[in-house]
Structures are given as C-alpha cells and as structure tokens.
N, C-alpha and C positions, 0 to 999 in steps of 0.2 A: 572471380571471373574480371573484376576492376582491373586485372594486372595482365589480363590478355585481351583487352579489347582493341588493343593494334591489328591482334590476328584475325578478329572479326571483321575488322575497317579492312585488312588486305583481301580479304575473301568478297567483302560486299564490292569494292571499288572493282574487282575481277568481274564480278556478275555485271556490271555496270558497264563496263568496257567492253564485254562480248554481247551485251544486248541492244547497243544504241545501233541504230539502223534497222532492225530486224523486227521491229512491231508496227510498221507501217501497214503493211500487206496483209496481217493476220485479220480473219474474219471476224467480225464484231463479238459475235458469242466467246471466240477463241482470247480475243483482247481481254475481253471483261476478266477473265479466269486468269489471263497472265498480270492483268492490272491488280487483282486482287491479291496475289501471292507476293508480288513487290510491295504493295504499298502495307501488309501486313509485317513484312520483312522492314519496313523504315520503321514502322512503329515499334519494331523490336529494338531496332538499333537508338531511335529516340528516346526511348525507356533507359537502355544502359548509358545514354550521354546526360541521361536528368539524374539518374544514380550518382554517376560520376562528378558532377557538377554538385551534389549535397553533401559528397564527400569531401570537395574543397570547402565549402561553406563549413562544415564540421571543424576540417583542419584550422580553417582561419580562427575559428570561433575559439579555439583550445589553442593556438598558438603564444600566447603569453606563457606558458607553462614551460614554453620549449618544444623541439621540434618530437623528440620520442612520445611526449605525452599528448600532443596536438593528432598523431599519426594513431596511437593505440585509441584514442576515444574517437577520432574518425572512422577507423577499420570497425571498431566495435558496434557503433552506433548504427551503421548503414551495412551491415555482414547480411540480413536478413533481406534487404533489400537488392542486393546484388546477387543473393541466391533467386530471388524472383525474377529478374531480369535473364540471368541463365535459363532458367526455365521457359520462358516464353521462346527463346530460339529452339529448345528441345522440341517443345510443342507445334512450331511451324515446320518441322522437317518434313513430312508427307507433300504437306501442300507447296511448300515450295518446290522440292523434285517437281511436282508436275505441271507447274507454273513453267519453270524454266524446261521442261519436257514440250511444251507448245512453243516456246521463242526459240529455242535452239537444241536437238536432241543431243549433238556434240557437248555441249556445256550442261546441260543437264546430267548425262552421265558422267561426265568430269565431276560436277558438282556433287554429286549423287555420292562418289567416291569420298569428295571432301568432307561432305557433310556426315556422312558415316563415322568418317574418323573424326570429324568434326564434334558429331552428338557424344561420341566416347568422351571426347576432349571436354565437351561442354557440362556431361555430367560430372566427368571428375573433376571440373574446376567450380562448379556449381557452389561447393563446399570447399570452397578456396580462404577461407577465414575462420579459424576456429582456437578457442583458450586451451593452452595446456598449462593443466593445476595439478601435472604429476611432481613437480618440484616444490621449494621451499617459497619460491616465488612464481606467479602466474605470468604466462607469457603469452602472445599470441603468434601463431603460426600462419604463414603466408605463402602460398603456392605462387609461384613467379616463373612464366616460361623464358626461356633463353631467347636471346636475339636471333639464334639461327631460326629459329620457327619463323621470322618474321622475313626470313630471305628465301623462302620456298617458292622456287618458279611457276607460278602458276600458266603461264603463258606455254611453257613447255609440255606441261601437262595436259594442257587441252590440246597441242599439235599430237601429240601422242596418242591420247584418245581418241582424236579424229581418226588418225590413220588407222588405227585398232578397228574404230566401227566400219569403215570403210572395206575393211579384210575380215567383215562378218564376225570378230571377236566382240561380242556384246557383253562378256563377262570381264574383259579388261579392267584392270584394277593398277591406275599410277600412282605407284609408291613413294613416299615424302616423308619429310622430318614429321609432318603431322600425324602419321601412322604410327612413330616411336615417341610419342608426346609425353609418357611417362619417365622417359630418360633425358626429356629435355626441360623439365620442369623441376625448379629447385625449391627448396622451403626456408624464408628467410624467417627468425625469430625476431620478434620486437618485444621488449620490455619498458616499463616508462622510464628507463634512465640509459636506454641505448641509441645514444642519437647518431652514430655512424651508419646504423641500418634502417635506422627510418630514414635518412636522407638519401641513402641508396634506395630505398623503395618509391621513396617519392619521385625522384629520377626518372626511375622504371615507368610510373604511372602516368608521369608528365608527356614521356615519349609515346606512349599508348593510346593516352588523352586525345593527341593533336590529329593521329591516324584515323582515330572512330570520326571526329569532326569531320576531316575531308570525307571521309565515306559516306557520312551523313548527307552533305552537301551534296554528293555527287547523284546518291539516290532520289534526292527529293527534286532534284532539277530533271531527271530522268523522267520520273512520274508527271513531273508539270508540264514540261515539253511534250510527254507523248501521249496522255492520256486527257479525256474530256472530264466534266466534273461528274457526269453520269457515271463514267466508266468507273472512277474513283469512289464516286458513295454508293452507288444503286446495284445491289446485286439480289438476284432472285434465286441462286441456286444456294443452299445450306450445306452442301457437300461441293464445292467447285472443283476439288482435286480428283473426285472421281470419273 
C-alpha cells in the first residue's frame, strides 16, 4: 500500500474538488453524516501518512548500511502497519459511499465504481510486502503500481457518470485502468545487496508520498472550512450510513 498511496491521494483530491461548495445547503442531520464519512476518510489518510513517515525514519536509521539494507529493514519493520492502514480504507467503503451520496449522487456513483475497483485494489495491495524464502537467499517482494494508474482521468469519468445518470442508467460503470490494476502492478524484488532496485523503489515511494500529503492537506482544509466542532466531534448515530 505504501507504493500506491499516490493513487489514494488522487482519489481523495478528486473527492475534495467535487465536494467544495456542495455542503453549505445540506440539512443539519445530513451535514453531520457527510462530515462523519469525510472525517473518517481523513483519519485513514492520516494513518497511511503516519506509516509512511515511520518507514522513512526506519530507512534513515539503517542508511549507514547502504540503501539496499535500509530499504529491506524499512519495509520489513513496517509491513504490518502498511497492511493495517490498507484495511482502514477497506472498512470505510460503505460509509464513504453513503456520505458521498448525501453530498453529490453523481460523485457517489462515480466513486462507488472507483471504490469497488479500489476495494479490490486495496485488498490486493494490503499484502504488498512479503518475504520470499524459496531461494538460497531470502528476498522481499514489493508490489508497485505503474505510473499509468496515476494518470486516470477522474473528471472524465465523473462527467460520463453524470450523463449516464441523467439518462437513467443507474448501473453505469466508468471503466478505467483502476479496473485492470493487476496488469498495472509489477513486483520489485529487493535483497540486502540490490542497490539499484532499492533506489528505484524509494524514488517511487517518494513520488507517491508527495501526492498523499497534498491530498491530506486538501481534505483537512475542506473539513476545517466546512464543518463546526460539533459536527466533527459529536455523532449520535452509531450507523450513520443507514
């Protein structure tokens, strides 16, 4: 998941962009439900960002031994945290869908398709770091999505979904590279002496890290500017998505 957080950031930024200006006129009870789903999404993003920062701290702690050793230790020491962060996004799926339905039915329908694909993708990526001890020397295998997945045109999918809903096609599915993620994910093998692969993987994570942080900041600002403390902190509905 740490290698795919830029894709998470892209979708979060898309949600923020399509939500701006649509929260003001919502009834108070609906605002609270929408607020809860967006706030929980923020917690998920924050957790993933925290895991990434821990990965970098571990990497820097072992850097004296070289990039390859530092990468192996950083991945190994934080793999279970990466999986936990991925599971938080998976568990949020139904509530996020219902919260977006309140804000913008078109956005909800579009992101439902994205999130179902994303759900499968998250399940696939939640176990993205694993040891392979089948050979004489144990190696780490890391799943890394291609850059093409970062270039999906979400605005086009939104517009196509909106047109489909206007025509009454409630089952419309905007296809994209996100649906074919298995073909877009490669496996990078890292050993204690594979400096080239370690540096290539770190450059990949560096890029995705920036995208996730930008998405986190935009989502935080949306929540801060759109909701009161009461709406953020106080919920009396234990099943707000129903």
